[in-house]
Residue, then its C-alpha position, 0 to 999 in steps of 0.5 A: m180182104i179176109i173171109n172169116s167163115v166157111s159159108g162166107l168163103l163159099e159165097f165168095v166163090a159162088g158163080v165161079v166155082q161150084v162146091d158139091g161135097a168134096a167135088v170142086t168144079v170151075l164154072d167161070e175160068a175167066r173170073l178166077p183171077g179176081k177171086m185170088d186176092g181174097l182166097a190167098y189172104t184167107a188161106v194165110f190169115a183166117p181162122p183154122l177151118v176157114r184157112d184150110t178150106a181156102r187152101w183146099l179150094i185153091w188146091e182143087m181149082v188149079q187142077a181143074v184148069g191145068v195147073y199141077l204140082a209136079s216133080i222136076h225129077e223127069l226133066y233132070m233125068a232127061i238132061g242126065r241121059g242127054d235127051t234134053p241139052p243142058t243149055f239152061t239153068v233152072p232158077a230155084m227161088n226162095i220166096r221168103a217175104m210177101n209170098y203171094n205178091t212175090s210169086r205173082a211177079v214170078f209168074r208174070a215174068a215167066n208168062k212173058r217168056g214161056v218159062g216152065a223150068m223154075l222152082f219155088e222153094i223154102a228151106r227148113s230154116e226159112i219155114g221157121y223165121t218167115d212163119q210159112r209152113p208148107a201148106e201155106y207156102t203151097a197155097c200162096v204159090l198156087a193162088a199166084a199162078l191162078r191170079e196171073g193165068y199161068r198154066g202148066p207144072v208148078y215145082i215146089q221144093g224143100d230147100h236145105f232139109q238139113i241135118s244140124a250137126g250140133r243137134y245130131a251130135k247130141d241126139p242123132d235119132a231125134e235130129v234125123q226124125a225131125v227131118k223125116d217129119l218135115m218131109v212128111e209134112a212137106v210132101a203132103a203139101g205138094f213139095y215134090n222136090i226136096d234137097i237133102d242136106t247132110s253135108t254138115l256131117v262131112d268130116l275133113s279130119f279123116p284121111t280118105l275121101d270116103e271116110q270124110q263123106r261116109t256119114n253124109y252119103t249114108l244119111c242121104a241114102e237113108l233119107t232118100q229111101f224114106a222119101r221114096s216110101i212117102e211119095p204119092e203114087g205116080v210121082t218120083i220126088s226129085l231129090g238132091g244131095e250135097i257134098g260140101e257145106v255152102g260157105h266152106k271149102n270148094s268141092t272137087v270132082e274126087e269128092l263127088h265121086a266118093f259121095m256118089q259111089g258110097y251113096r249108091r252102095v248104101l241106097g240099093e235099088a231105090a231111085g236116087i238123087s237127080k242133082i248134087s249141090v256143090q260149093t264153088g265160092t259163094s255163101h248164103g246171103g253174101v259176105v257183109l262188110p262193116d258198112g253193111t254192103l256186100a263184098d264182091v264174090s267170085v264163083d269158080f266156074e271151071t270147077l262148076r263145069a267139071l262137077s256138072a259134067a262128072a255128075r251127068d257123065s258118070y251118074g246120069l244126074g242133071g248136073a251140079v247145083q249152085h247155092g248162095a247165088s242171088t247176091l252175085p254180080q248181075q254179069a255173072f248169071h249168064k255163065f251158069p248155063e254156059v258151064g252146064t249148071v242144072e240149078i241155081h238157088l236165089a234168095t237173099g237178093f229178093q229179100n233185099m229188094i223188098f227191104d229197099r222198097l218198104p216204107s222207112a217207118v216199116v223198116a225202122e220198126a223191123y230193125a227195132y224188133l231185131r235189136e230187142n229180139a235177135q241180140s244173139e246174132w250180134k256177134p263180137g266185132k260185128t258193126e250194127e250194119q252187119f248185124l242188121y243185114s244178117a239178122r233182118k230176115r228174122a223180122i219177116g215172120a213177125f211182120k208178115q201180116q203188116w207187110w201183106d197189108l201194105d197199100a196197093a201202090t207199095q205192093a205194086t212198086i215191089g212187085a214191079a221191081l221183082e218182076e223185072q229182076f225175075g225176068f232178067l234172071f230168066d233171060q240170063l239163065n236161058v229158061g225162056g221157052t222151057l214151058a213146052t219142054a217141062v210139060a212134055v217130060t213131066s208127069k201130070v198126076a191128079m191129087h184130089r183131097p177131101r174137104p177139111a172138116q176141121g182146122a189142122e193143128a199148128v205145128g210146133e215152132e222149131d229153133v232154126s238158128d243153126l240151120a242154113d238158108 
């Protein structure tokens, strides 16, 4: 259901929530879940002022009942110091499609296992093609937490806040400013975790590792300093760096040292990154064969073990981060905590599960849209199956409301399959029981906001075709 007026919105929550000016008081916590379907839908699809008021209500409600947006920095630093054993790998889940329904599945699986060490994330590229600006993304995740009765910290992350190498070459100042602008928007929306990705600027043509990594570590340090200048009082935003572009050559311990030593020289006294992303053999979305199926991919786990150990032992970081992992074989996931991987990024596999369960007519409509609007991605030599697989993520934003409006049975089928997969991953990554640890080490900071007086202006659409997921 959608609510199209502020008065109607306040009437919808009356008796459950009391709104007195800018103060929100939860009167009946037990009835909150029953209001979330309507609030989430309104927070996405209503006219601007009603939409933003719904987002504000969700933001204030969660804090009233013990749900709070937080940074995972303190947990990763505890791992880096040795206070918390590196026996689990934090799943960072890119929620591209049907956010509210998908995030509900995450929280159901988490509640059954006592999981708190988990990240909800969206990349700079995904923000564009999924049509989810940060404020909308946060509202959907928080509404899902309330709908499923989760209590505790919620870590939302900006994944691959990436510098485009092509745009940087043409106008470096403008491209760096674009990432800074996105940081401002994301932090204001409660993204207290950001992966800075300047690895696109690593230049392997230079003879020394320091020269190869110099632009990477220099810009990463600049963006770190900027993030520190905009973080809310009481919050240390969790930041990540990256030493090798995903899908390219595997990273080495020597590259990690070159990056970190240069990064620390440039950074100065500011708090630095808490983790570092590396390349160990995967690629975003997997490698698509001509028939549209995925090629088998193997991860160099020993390299990952060495990189994580070096990150912890030499620099006090939580460890190394593995990207592009959701399409790996199921039997691979238990190995990540075994080798001390601090975080693993999971995206395309969930998208594939949704596509596999959409009604055939809905998929056909999406594919027709891609044939007409994504021709630039149909590269010479690609079969139609390869093109559709690699491009279908670009239909998500165009059909967002249609997918949210699917019948309840289809939504439930998709949600149940996703919940099972999230549960499997939580078990394999050994994050069961981490809620208590997350609560113990994570700062809980009140973040109240004024009630919106007018709807926010839309952010201009960005070309994300050359950015990583």
